[in-house]
VMD Tcl script that builds the backbone (N, CA, C; Angstrom):
set m [mol new atoms 357]
animate dup $m
set s [atomselect $m all]
$s set {name element resname resid chain x y z} {
  {N N MET 1 A 125.117 16.511 38.387}
  {CA C MET 1 A 124.144 17.167 37.472}
  {C C MET 1 A 123.062 17.805 38.127}
  {N N ASN 2 A 122.483 17.041 39.164}
  {CA C ASN 2 A 121.279 17.637 39.746}
  {C C ASN 2 A 121.420 18.832 40.637}
  {N N ALA 3 A 122.802 18.898 41.076}
  {CA C ALA 3 A 123.146 19.991 41.929}
  {C C ALA 3 A 123.205 21.363 41.124}
  {N N HIS 4 A 123.356 21.399 39.927}
  {CA C HIS 4 A 123.288 22.521 39.188}
  {C C HIS 4 A 122.281 22.858 38.395}
  {N N SER 5 A 121.112 22.103 38.520}
  {CA C SER 5 A 119.968 22.348 37.817}
  {C C SER 5 A 118.738 22.583 38.505}
  {N N LYS 6 A 117.615 23.178 37.946}
  {CA C LYS 6 A 116.448 23.425 38.617}
  {C C LYS 6 A 115.514 22.067 38.397}
  {N N PHE 7 A 116.030 20.988 37.629}
  {CA C PHE 7 A 115.298 19.743 37.586}
  {C C PHE 7 A 116.070 18.857 38.267}
  {N N SER 8 A 115.399 17.845 38.758}
  {CA C SER 8 A 115.914 16.575 39.301}
  {C C SER 8 A 115.877 15.461 38.262}
  {N N TYR 9 A 117.029 14.858 37.917}
  {CA C TYR 9 A 117.078 13.633 36.870}
  {C C TYR 9 A 116.950 12.406 37.522}
  {N N THR 10 A 116.304 11.400 36.657}
  {CA C THR 10 A 116.362 10.137 37.210}
  {C C THR 10 A 116.639 9.229 36.019}
  {N N ALA 11 A 117.690 8.184 36.304}
  {CA C ALA 11 A 117.917 7.231 35.296}
  {C C ALA 11 A 116.959 6.209 35.236}
  {N N TYR 12 A 116.607 5.708 33.944}
  {CA C TYR 12 A 115.660 4.562 33.783}
  {C C TYR 12 A 116.297 3.534 33.060}
  {N N PRO 13 A 116.773 2.681 33.500}
  {CA C PRO 13 A 117.542 1.569 32.928}
  {C C PRO 13 A 116.551 0.644 32.249}
  {N N THR 14 A 116.937 0.089 31.073}
  {CA C THR 14 A 116.129 -0.901 30.390}
  {C C THR 14 A 116.975 -2.152 30.279}
  {N N PRO 15 A 116.480 -3.241 31.201}
  {CA C PRO 15 A 117.217 -4.448 30.984}
  {C C PRO 15 A 117.326 -5.093 29.784}
  {N N TYR 16 A 118.483 -5.713 29.372}
  {CA C TYR 16 A 118.702 -6.383 28.089}
  {C C TYR 16 A 117.555 -7.406 27.789}
  {N N GLY 17 A 116.988 -7.287 26.648}
  {CA C GLY 17 A 115.863 -8.144 26.196}
  {C C GLY 17 A 114.537 -7.581 26.562}
  {N N HIS 18 A 114.632 -6.530 27.264}
  {CA C HIS 18 A 113.211 -5.824 27.588}
  {C C HIS 18 A 112.837 -4.522 26.740}
  {N N GLY 19 A 113.807 -4.100 25.982}
  {CA C GLY 19 A 113.521 -3.126 25.138}
  {C C GLY 19 A 112.357 -3.526 23.974}
  {N N GLY 20 A 111.497 -2.594 23.873}
  {CA C GLY 20 A 110.597 -2.891 22.737}
  {C C GLY 20 A 109.215 -3.543 23.531}
  {N N HIS 21 A 109.205 -3.938 24.875}
  {CA C HIS 21 A 108.145 -4.372 25.341}
  {C C HIS 21 A 107.204 -3.376 25.695}
  {N N SER 22 A 105.886 -3.625 25.630}
  {CA C SER 22 A 104.918 -2.508 25.804}
  {C C SER 22 A 105.117 -1.754 27.086}
  {N N ALA 23 A 105.329 -2.380 28.179}
  {CA C ALA 23 A 105.471 -1.603 29.287}
  {C C ALA 23 A 106.586 -0.557 29.342}
  {N N HIS 24 A 107.709 -0.922 28.586}
  {CA C HIS 24 A 108.764 0.047 28.465}
  {C C HIS 24 A 108.442 1.145 27.429}
  {N N ILE 25 A 107.803 0.696 26.297}
  {CA C ILE 25 A 107.231 1.746 25.299}
  {C C ILE 25 A 106.303 2.770 25.998}
  {N N ASP 26 A 105.313 2.294 26.729}
  {CA C ASP 26 A 104.264 3.170 27.387}
  {C C ASP 26 A 104.975 4.060 28.350}
  {N N ALA 27 A 105.880 3.582 29.181}
  {CA C ALA 27 A 106.624 4.397 30.106}
  {C C ALA 27 A 107.450 5.471 29.394}
  {N N LEU 28 A 108.132 4.987 28.145}
  {CA C LEU 28 A 108.846 5.997 27.505}
  {C C LEU 28 A 108.030 7.223 26.845}
  {N N VAL 29 A 106.843 6.752 26.370}
  {CA C VAL 29 A 105.849 7.744 25.831}
  {C C VAL 29 A 105.440 8.815 26.928}
  {N N ILE 30 A 105.038 8.205 28.075}
  {CA C ILE 30 A 104.507 9.146 29.188}
  {C C ILE 30 A 105.660 10.011 29.498}
  {N N ARG 31 A 106.915 9.552 29.695}
  {CA C ARG 31 A 108.001 10.430 30.227}
  {C C ARG 31 A 108.267 11.476 29.148}
  {N N THR 32 A 108.206 11.026 27.952}
  {CA C THR 32 A 108.552 11.940 26.919}
  {C C THR 32 A 107.756 13.042 26.829}
  {N N VAL 33 A 106.234 12.832 26.708}
  {CA C VAL 33 A 105.328 13.805 26.724}
  {C C VAL 33 A 105.349 14.735 28.021}
  {N N ASP 34 A 105.447 14.082 29.171}
  {CA C ASP 34 A 105.480 15.006 30.359}
  {C C ASP 34 A 106.631 15.832 30.425}
  {N N ASP 35 A 107.927 15.316 30.116}
  {CA C ASP 35 A 109.058 16.044 30.411}
  {C C ASP 35 A 109.170 16.987 29.230}
  {N N ILE 36 A 108.891 16.822 27.976}
  {CA C ILE 36 A 108.858 17.824 26.918}
  {C C ILE 36 A 107.981 18.921 27.255}
  {N N ASN 37 A 106.785 18.549 27.592}
  {CA C ASN 37 A 105.756 19.662 27.990}
  {C C ASN 37 A 106.253 20.528 29.192}
  {N N GLN 38 A 107.180 20.203 30.110}
  {CA C GLN 38 A 107.905 20.801 31.110}
  {C C GLN 38 A 109.064 21.493 30.647}
  {N N ASN 39 A 109.452 21.425 29.459}
  {CA C ASN 39 A 110.972 21.877 28.960}
  {C C ASN 39 A 112.065 21.270 29.631}
  {N N LYS 40 A 111.859 19.965 29.992}
  {CA C LYS 40 A 112.914 19.253 30.633}
  {C C LYS 40 A 113.583 18.307 29.588}
  {N N PRO 41 A 114.802 18.358 29.649}
  {CA C PRO 41 A 115.552 17.583 28.558}
  {C C PRO 41 A 115.680 16.060 28.934}
  {N N LEU 42 A 115.626 15.158 27.891}
  {CA C LEU 42 A 115.748 13.873 27.996}
  {C C LEU 42 A 116.945 13.395 27.241}
  {N N LEU 43 A 117.777 12.540 27.845}
  {CA C LEU 43 A 118.915 11.949 27.167}
  {C C LEU 43 A 118.888 10.473 27.103}
  {N N SER 44 A 119.080 10.051 25.968}
  {CA C SER 44 A 118.818 8.618 25.460}
  {C C SER 44 A 120.099 7.856 25.293}
  {N N ASN 45 A 120.378 6.805 26.017}
  {CA C ASN 45 A 121.588 6.114 25.821}
  {C C ASN 45 A 121.260 4.775 25.158}
  {N N ILE 46 A 121.606 4.871 23.830}
  {CA C ILE 46 A 121.126 3.710 22.992}
  {C C ILE 46 A 122.275 2.795 22.648}
  {N N TRP 47 A 121.896 1.595 22.405}
  {CA C TRP 47 A 122.715 0.458 21.849}
  {C C TRP 47 A 122.213 -0.044 20.616}
  {N N LYS 48 A 122.707 0.482 19.519}
  {CA C LYS 48 A 122.234 0.040 18.130}
  {C C LYS 48 A 122.983 -1.170 17.818}
  {N N LYS 49 A 122.276 -2.284 18.004}
  {CA C LYS 49 A 122.908 -3.667 17.873}
  {C C LYS 49 A 123.108 -3.880 16.321}
  {N N ALA 50 A 124.182 -4.781 15.961}
  {CA C ALA 50 A 124.443 -5.245 14.637}
  {C C ALA 50 A 123.198 -5.833 13.959}
  {N N GLY 51 A 122.838 -5.279 12.703}
  {CA C GLY 51 A 121.704 -5.917 12.099}
  {C C GLY 51 A 120.593 -4.743 12.043}
  {N N LEU 52 A 120.480 -3.985 13.009}
  {CA C LEU 52 A 119.460 -2.952 13.237}
  {C C LEU 52 A 119.811 -1.675 12.304}
  {N N ASP 53 A 118.861 -1.089 11.802}
  {CA C ASP 53 A 118.889 0.170 11.012}
  {C C ASP 53 A 118.421 1.308 11.726}
  {N N PHE 54 A 119.413 2.227 11.931}
  {CA C PHE 54 A 118.978 3.577 12.735}
  {C C PHE 54 A 119.899 4.620 12.253}
  {N N ASN 55 A 119.409 5.721 11.672}
  {CA C ASN 55 A 119.919 7.009 11.452}
  {C C ASN 55 A 121.444 6.903 10.744}
  {N N ALA 56 A 121.467 5.985 9.923}
  {CA C ALA 56 A 122.744 5.732 9.072}
  {C C ALA 56 A 123.979 5.253 9.846}
  {N N MET 57 A 123.539 4.691 10.996}
  {CA C MET 57 A 124.702 4.114 11.653}
  {C C MET 57 A 125.095 2.627 11.004}
  {N N PRO 58 A 126.394 2.269 10.891}
  {CA C PRO 58 A 126.589 1.022 10.240}
  {C C PRO 58 A 125.902 -0.160 10.621}
  {N N LYS 59 A 125.203 -0.929 9.720}
  {CA C LYS 59 A 124.402 -1.921 10.065}
  {C C LYS 59 A 125.110 -3.064 10.650}
  {N N GLY 60 A 126.431 -3.339 10.310}
  {CA C GLY 60 A 127.003 -4.495 10.757}
  {C C GLY 60 A 127.789 -4.545 12.049}
  {N N ARG 61 A 127.602 -3.359 12.686}
  {CA C ARG 61 A 128.225 -3.154 13.988}
  {C C ARG 61 A 127.495 -2.628 15.197}
  {N N ASP 62 A 127.813 -3.050 16.401}
  {CA C ASP 62 A 127.186 -2.507 17.579}
  {C C ASP 62 A 127.698 -1.133 17.750}
  {N N ILE 63 A 126.732 -0.065 18.160}
  {CA C ILE 63 A 127.154 1.247 18.346}
  {C C ILE 63 A 126.509 1.632 19.775}
  {N N PHE 64 A 127.345 2.155 20.658}
  {CA C PHE 64 A 126.847 2.770 21.708}
  {C C PHE 64 A 126.873 4.198 21.728}
  {N N HIS 65 A 125.759 4.931 21.934}
  {CA C HIS 65 A 125.760 6.225 21.618}
  {C C HIS 65 A 124.602 6.962 22.357}
  {N N TRP 66 A 124.860 8.345 22.645}
  {CA C TRP 66 A 123.876 9.238 23.374}
  {C C TRP 66 A 123.151 10.123 22.369}
  {N N ILE 67 A 121.776 10.309 22.372}
  {CA C ILE 67 A 121.101 11.298 21.536}
  {C C ILE 67 A 120.279 12.050 22.533}
  {N N GLU 68 A 119.717 13.246 22.235}
  {CA C GLU 68 A 118.963 13.935 22.894}
  {C C GLU 68 A 117.590 13.801 22.392}
  {N N ILE 69 A 116.588 13.642 23.177}
  {CA C ILE 69 A 114.999 13.730 22.909}
  {C C ILE 69 A 114.529 15.173 23.116}
  {N N TYR 70 A 114.173 15.711 21.888}
  {CA C TYR 70 A 113.645 17.141 22.032}
  {C C TYR 70 A 112.188 17.455 21.790}
  {N N GLY 71 A 111.360 16.504 21.341}
  {CA C GLY 71 A 109.978 16.758 20.970}
  {C C GLY 71 A 109.357 15.392 20.675}
  {N N TYR 72 A 107.996 15.501 20.284}
  {CA C TYR 72 A 107.260 14.184 19.979}
  {C C TYR 72 A 106.233 14.753 19.024}
  {N N MET 73 A 105.617 13.683 18.232}
  {CA C MET 73 A 104.427 13.837 17.646}
  {C C MET 73 A 103.449 12.672 17.987}
  {N N GLU 74 A 102.263 12.706 17.534}
  {CA C GLU 74 A 101.233 11.579 17.594}
  {C C GLU 74 A 101.224 11.046 19.201}
  {N N TYR 75 A 101.162 12.065 20.067}
  {CA C TYR 75 A 100.978 11.853 21.385}
  {C C TYR 75 A 102.167 11.080 22.011}
  {N N GLY 76 A 103.298 11.205 21.565}
  {CA C GLY 76 A 104.550 10.628 22.023}
  {C C GLY 76 A 104.785 9.278 21.309}
  {N N ARG 77 A 104.146 8.754 20.421}
  {CA C ARG 77 A 104.430 7.701 19.591}
  {C C ARG 77 A 105.568 7.744 18.677}
  {N N ALA 78 A 105.714 9.106 18.289}
  {CA C ALA 78 A 106.944 9.408 17.172}
  {C C ALA 78 A 107.766 10.373 18.211}
  {N N ILE 79 A 109.063 9.974 18.268}
  {CA C ILE 79 A 109.801 10.991 19.132}
  {C C ILE 79 A 110.985 11.613 18.314}
  {N N HIS 80 A 111.204 13.074 18.504}
  {CA C HIS 80 A 112.178 13.751 17.714}
  {C C HIS 80 A 113.393 13.649 18.655}
  {N N PHE 81 A 114.475 13.559 17.888}
  {CA C PHE 81 A 115.741 13.325 18.516}
  {C C PHE 81 A 116.790 14.210 17.867}
  {N N ALA 82 A 117.915 14.714 18.630}
  {CA C ALA 82 A 119.133 15.367 17.989}
  {C C ALA 82 A 120.266 14.332 18.209}
  {N N ASP 83 A 121.023 14.086 17.130}
  {CA C ASP 83 A 122.022 13.074 17.167}
  {C C ASP 83 A 123.407 13.943 17.034}
  {N N PRO 84 A 124.198 14.024 18.141}
  {CA C PRO 84 A 125.356 14.995 18.013}
  {C C PRO 84 A 126.452 14.437 16.943}
  {N N ALA 85 A 126.329 13.127 16.489}
  {CA C ALA 85 A 127.133 12.689 15.299}
  {C C ALA 85 A 126.582 13.019 13.932}
  {N N GLY 86 A 125.448 13.716 13.907}
  {CA C GLY 86 A 124.859 13.867 12.624}
  {C C GLY 86 A 125.604 14.855 11.798}
  {N N LYS 87 A 125.979 14.530 10.652}
  {CA C LYS 87 A 126.725 15.369 9.667}
  {C C LYS 87 A 128.105 15.838 10.099}
  {N N SER 88 A 128.538 14.932 11.040}
  {CA C SER 88 A 129.863 15.065 11.683}
  {C C SER 88 A 131.024 14.570 10.792}
  {N N ALA 89 A 132.054 15.425 10.590}
  {CA C ALA 89 A 133.310 14.965 9.891}
  {C C ALA 89 A 134.107 14.030 10.649}
  {N N TYR 90 A 133.837 14.010 12.123}
  {CA C TYR 90 A 134.639 13.337 13.102}
  {C C TYR 90 A 134.308 11.948 13.416}
  {N N VAL 91 A 133.090 11.571 12.937}
  {CA C VAL 91 A 132.529 10.263 13.200}
  {C C VAL 91 A 132.447 9.590 11.786}
  {N N ARG 92 A 132.907 8.426 11.579}
  {CA C ARG 92 A 133.050 7.885 10.138}
  {C C ARG 92 A 131.646 7.747 9.552}
  {N N TRP 93 A 130.547 7.336 10.251}
  {CA C TRP 93 A 129.223 7.233 9.708}
  {C C TRP 93 A 128.568 8.522 9.897}
  {N N GLY 94 A 129.090 9.482 10.489}
  {CA C GLY 94 A 128.285 10.720 10.758}
  {C C GLY 94 A 127.834 11.590 9.501}
  {N N LYS 95 A 128.621 11.554 8.535}
  {CA C LYS 95 A 128.266 12.375 7.272}
  {C C LYS 95 A 127.072 11.851 6.713}
  {N N TRP 96 A 126.572 10.682 7.201}
  {CA C TRP 96 A 125.409 10.216 6.512}
  {C C TRP 96 A 124.287 10.328 7.470}
  {N N ALA 97 A 124.555 10.619 8.684}
  {CA C ALA 97 A 123.465 10.642 9.841}
  {C C ALA 97 A 122.781 11.946 9.782}
  {N N GLU 98 A 121.538 11.996 9.937}
  {CA C GLU 98 A 120.799 13.244 10.188}
  {C C GLU 98 A 120.999 13.820 11.502}
  {N N PRO 99 A 121.268 15.120 11.686}
  {CA C PRO 99 A 121.387 15.677 12.958}
  {C C PRO 99 A 120.268 15.851 13.807}
  {N N TYR 100 A 118.984 15.937 13.025}
  {CA C TYR 100 A 117.719 16.109 13.638}
  {C C TYR 100 A 116.684 15.102 12.914}
  {N N SER 101 A 116.102 14.227 13.631}
  {CA C SER 101 A 115.113 13.381 12.832}
  {C C SER 101 A 114.338 12.875 14.009}
  {N N TYR 102 A 113.422 11.789 13.603}
  {CA C TYR 102 A 112.377 11.189 14.486}
  {C C TYR 102 A 112.386 9.789 14.167}
  {N N THR 103 A 111.936 9.004 15.397}
  {CA C THR 103 A 111.888 7.618 15.408}
  {C C THR 103 A 110.562 7.106 16.059}
  {N N GLY 104 A 110.016 6.041 15.964}
  {CA C GLY 104 A 108.889 5.550 16.739}
  {C C GLY 104 A 109.509 5.222 18.137}
  {N N ALA 105 A 108.399 5.313 19.036}
  {CA C ALA 105 A 108.708 5.087 20.450}
  {C C ALA 105 A 109.061 3.467 20.613}
  {N N SER 106 A 108.494 2.747 19.823}
  {CA C SER 106 A 108.861 1.260 19.843}
  {C C SER 106 A 110.347 0.968 19.491}
  {N N LYS 107 A 110.711 1.780 18.527}
  {CA C LYS 107 A 112.061 1.455 17.963}
  {C C LYS 107 A 113.100 2.008 18.988}
  {N N LEU 108 A 112.839 3.296 19.469}
  {CA C LEU 108 A 113.575 3.734 20.492}
  {C C LEU 108 A 113.733 2.991 21.754}
  {N N SER 109 A 112.675 2.407 22.225}
  {CA C SER 109 A 112.670 1.531 23.369}
  {C C SER 109 A 113.516 0.273 23.087}
  {N N GLU 110 A 113.460 -0.209 21.835}
  {CA C GLU 110 A 114.290 -1.402 21.445}
  {C C GLU 110 A 115.852 -0.940 21.564}
  {N N LEU 111 A 116.095 0.261 21.158}
  {CA C LEU 111 A 117.492 0.777 21.226}
  {C C LEU 111 A 118.011 0.980 22.613}
  {N N HIS 112 A 116.963 1.180 23.648}
  {CA C HIS 112 A 117.570 1.353 25.066}
  {C C HIS 112 A 117.534 0.038 25.709}
  {N N ALA 113 A 117.396 -1.125 25.091}
  {CA C ALA 113 A 117.688 -2.426 25.667}
  {C C ALA 113 A 119.136 -2.461 26.217}
  {N N GLY 114 A 119.328 -2.874 27.506}
  {CA C GLY 114 A 120.672 -2.955 27.998}
  {C C GLY 114 A 121.293 -1.668 28.301}
  {N N ARG 115 A 120.701 -0.586 28.134}
  {CA C ARG 115 A 121.206 0.936 28.397}
  {C C ARG 115 A 120.003 1.453 29.211}
  {N N GLY 116 A 119.341 2.445 28.494}
  {CA C GLY 116 A 118.301 3.245 29.048}
  {C C GLY 116 A 118.233 4.593 28.657}
  {N N TYR 117 A 117.738 5.486 29.676}
  {CA C TYR 117 A 117.623 6.980 29.252}
  {C C TYR 117 A 117.430 7.789 30.700}
  {N N ILE 118 A 117.852 9.038 30.584}
  {CA C ILE 118 A 117.702 9.863 31.669}
  {C C ILE 118 A 116.600 10.925 31.379}
  {N N ALA 119 A 115.899 11.093 32.426}
  {CA C ALA 119 A 114.800 12.074 32.307}
  {C C ALA 119 A 114.699 12.903 33.601}
}
mol reanalyze $m
mol bondsrecalc $m
mol representation Tube
mol addrep $m
């Protein structure tokens, strides 16, 4: 990917059990604001664990999924994302998911646990 882009991308893994910690939230906020301001895309590799509520994904199942971060509000504390499964007829829960929405940086950091993001 780096060979065909004007940007250099870095993976930021989030160890299992560390998502939602203040250090990870703060780093996510800083990278989101900096990268969006530079028109650099961010890809978020989330793990929606059973019991968590996120963008109409089934609550009783673990879901591994990629979303794109494309903007922010509140100095990065609220993060805009695009969900490729949103309103999709090809994903069972996609018809209820919003294709464009936002979530808090703390929630997104929690969803990164055991996965991470690329910036």
